[in-house]
N, C-alpha and C positions, 0 to 999 in steps of 0.2 A: 652365304659363301662369299669370300673375298674374291675380287676380280684378279685373274691371273694364277690362281692356285688350282692344281689338278685335284679334283675330288677323290681320285683313286689313291693319292699319296697321303699317308697320315701326317698330321701336324704334331711335332714333338717339341716340347719345351725342355731345354737343357740347363743345368745348374752346375757351377764349379764344384769340384770334389775336393774337400779338405781332409787331411789325414787325421783320423780320430785317435784319441788317447785309448790305450788299452784299459778296458774296464771289465771286471768280473761281476756278472750278475746272475741271478737265478733264472731258470727257465720258468714258463708260466705256471708249472706245478709247484714251484718253490723248492724243488728237491735237488736239482743238479745245476751246478755252476757251468757257464759256458762263456766263450770269448765274444764280446761285441765286435772286435776287429775281424774275427773270422766270419761273423755273420754279414758284415758290410762288404766284405771283399767281393762276393759274387755280384752285388749291386754295382760296384764300380766297373766290373767287367761288362755288365749289360749296358751301362752308359757308354762305354767305349765302343761297343758294337753298334749302338744306335748312332753315335757320332760318325762312324765310318759310313753307315747307310745314308746319312744325310748328305755327306760329301758325294756319294755315288749318284744320288737323284737330283742334286742341285742343277746340273746342266738341263735336265728335263724341265725343272721349274723355270729356269731362265728362258728356255725356248718358248714356253707357253705363257709367259708373263704378258705378252701383248695380244693374246687371244681372248675373245669374249667367253664368258662362262657358258657351259652347255645350256641350251634352251633359250638363250637370249636372242633378241631380234637384231638384225644388222641395220641399224639406223632408223630414222623416223619413217612412217608410211609415206608413200608417194602422194603429192598434192592432187586434189581433185581437178579434173579438166575444167577449163574456163566455161562460163555460160555462153551459149550460142543463141543469138536472137532468131526466133522462128516465126514470130508474128508481131505486128505492131500497127498502130495508127497514130500518126503524129498530128493529125487534124490540120494539115497544111493546105488542103483544098478549099473550095468555095461552098461545098455542100457535104452533108453527111454521106459517108461511103456506105451505100446500101448493100455492097457485097460483103461487108463486115458486120453491120449492125441492123437489127430488127427493132422497129418502134412497137413496143407493147402498149396496148391501150385498154382502158377500162376504169370504172369508178366504183368497184364493189367492196372497197375497204381492205382488200388483199389479206384478209384474215387477221388484220391488226387494228381494225377500227380507224383506218386512215380516212382523211377528209378530201383528198385530191382526186381529180379525174385525169388520168394519163392520156394525153392526146398524141396525134401524129403531126401536129402543126409545127412550123418553124418557130412560131412564137415561144414554144416550150423546149425545143431542142434544135440547135443549129450549129454550124461551124462558122466562126467569126474571128478574124484577126489571128489565126493560127491556134485557136482553142475550140474545143467542144464546149458549148454553153448549154446547160440545162437550167431552165428558168421556171421557178414556181411563182404563180400569179394569184392574186385574190380576185377571182371572177367566177360567176356562176357558169357552169358548163355541165351538161347532162344532169346528173342527180347530185352534183357536189358544188361546193362554194369556192373551190380552188382548182387550179390546173397545174400540171407539171409534166414531166416526161420520164419514161423508163425505157432504157435501151439494153439490148442483150445480143450476144453472139450465137444464141441457140440456132442450130441448123446451118450455121456458117463457119463456126470455129469452136472446137472443143480441144481440151488438153488434159493429159494425164501426167502429173508431176511437172516441176519446173519452178522458175521464179516468175511470178506474176506481179506487175508493179504499175502504178500510175502516179503521175505528178498532178496534184489537185489543189485548188483553192476552194474550200467549201463555203456553204451558205452560213448566214448568221441570223440568230433570233429564236425566241421561244416558239416551240411547235414545229420547227424545221428538223428534218431527219435525212441528211444526205448519206449515201451508201455506195460502196465499191465492194462487190461480193461475187460469189460463184454458187452455182447449183449443179448437182449431178445430172448428166445428160439422160439418165434413165428415169427421170421424173415422170414421163408419160406412162411408163410401165409400172413403176413401184410406188409412185407418189412421194409426198414430203411427209416426214423427214427421212424416210428410208433411203432416198436418193443421196442424202447428205447436203449440207450447206456450209460454205466457208465464207465468213464475213471478214474481208480483208481490212475494211475500215467502215465504221459507223460512228456518227456523231449525233447527239441530240442537243438542240439549241440551248437548253438550260445548263449545259456543261460546255461552255465555249472553248475551254482549254484541254479537253479530254476526248480521246477517241477510243473505240473498243474493237478488239479482235475476238471472234467467236466461232465455234463450230457447233452445228446442230445435227443430231442423228437420232436413231431409235433410242428412247429412254433418256435423252438429254436434249430436248428441243424447247423452243419458245423461251419462257422465263428460266428454264432449267438448262439452257445451253452452257457449254463450257467456255468461259469468257475471261479476258483480262483487259485492263485499261492502260493507256499510256497518256501521261499528262505533261503539258508544257510547263516549264518553270515560270514563264511569264507570258502574257498575251493570250490571244485566241487563235485557233487554227484558221479562222476566216481572214486573218490579217495578211496571210501570205500563202504561197504554194508550199506544199510538203509532199515528199515521196512516201507512198504507202505501199508495202510489199509483203508477200509471203514467199518463203522458199519451202516447197512441198516435195517431200521425199516419200518412199514407200511406207516408212514407219515413223514419220515425224512431219509436223508442220511448224514453221517458225514465222513469227510476225515481226516486221520492222517498220519504224518510222524514221525517215531520213538516215538510214543505215544503222540505226540503233536497234539491236535485237531486244525485244521486251517480253516475248512469250514463246514457249515451245510446248506443243502438245504431242504426247506419245499415246499409243494404244492403251497402255496401262493407266493413263489418266482418265479414261472414259468409263462411265457406268453402263455403257452399252457397246455395241459392235463398232469397229473401225470401218467406216463406209467410204473411205477416201482412196480407193484402189481402182478407180475407173475414171473416164474422162468427165470433165466439168466445163461448163460455159460461163462467160463473164456477164455481169450486169452492172449498170450504173443508173442511179435514180436519185431523185429528191422527193421524199414523201412529205406530206403536210399533215400534222396531227397523228393520232394513234395512241394506243394504250401506253406505250413507253414514253414518248416525248411529251404527251399532252397536247392540248390545242394551242394555236396561236392566241396571243392576248393583245392588249392595247399597245404593248411595247414593240410588237413585231412589225417590221417594215417590209412591205412588198412593193415591187417584185424582189425576189432573192435569186441569185444565180450561183451555180457551181460551175467553175471553169476547170477544164481538164486539158492539160498541156499534151500529154501522151498516155497511151496504154501500151505496155510491152510484155511479151511472153518470151522467156528464154529457157532453154533446156541444155543439159549436159550431154 
């Protein structure tokens, strides 16, 4: 339907009327002659009536020409409200803020065949020169040949929906596995992967210019997680800081690197249930070795550090 035309008024096309020559022809039965002029005369009358009707309704058409057609919307939808910062750590102090972070310890492989022992020592996690520093070291500790740190907000901070971001310079080298991720806070009750996992950023050392964003849940966990990768055009992620973020809504999760959107996951994309409808907590760690990255080799230099400038959570 054209803009400005009332759908209740018929659109009529008019043609000029020329006077016909008088012609005698037979009727369809071929028996009786009749006048073509006489036949066309009533048509001319109909056209005159329609022309008068058009003149009568033209003011209505003119009055409605600037109105939107029925059923159309009045302009674009209103913009979303701005993000509001609700939690953050800028790491500007002299020590790790234990009101925000828990040091998780252990060296049991973490279900991935990892080779590090996560400690609670400052050698492996500390605040230094305005950054959180997580340091992986080649040293025997407990039952493992490497040490590192794994920090989480579990029990101190959990969030349902929002923009979760961190500015990070990751580690470098074969066998290193830095990560910025989230787990559902109901993991003590339902276990993994039913609790859900959102990997905001993972890197494996043998892919220096690539990071991965992934979700894990029932029927799509481990190697079957729903994942996408983002690659730099040149260089390695360890060369500089980058901002890694998700924007998490009730029915969508979007992944960003330095403000570039590279992946969106919807419930319809998953081969199992959408388990991202409850609070999650944040984790930061550097793993060493494991089934996915493989073990360090002779090219891997230790110690390796992941530096975190900030972690921020915003909501609308």
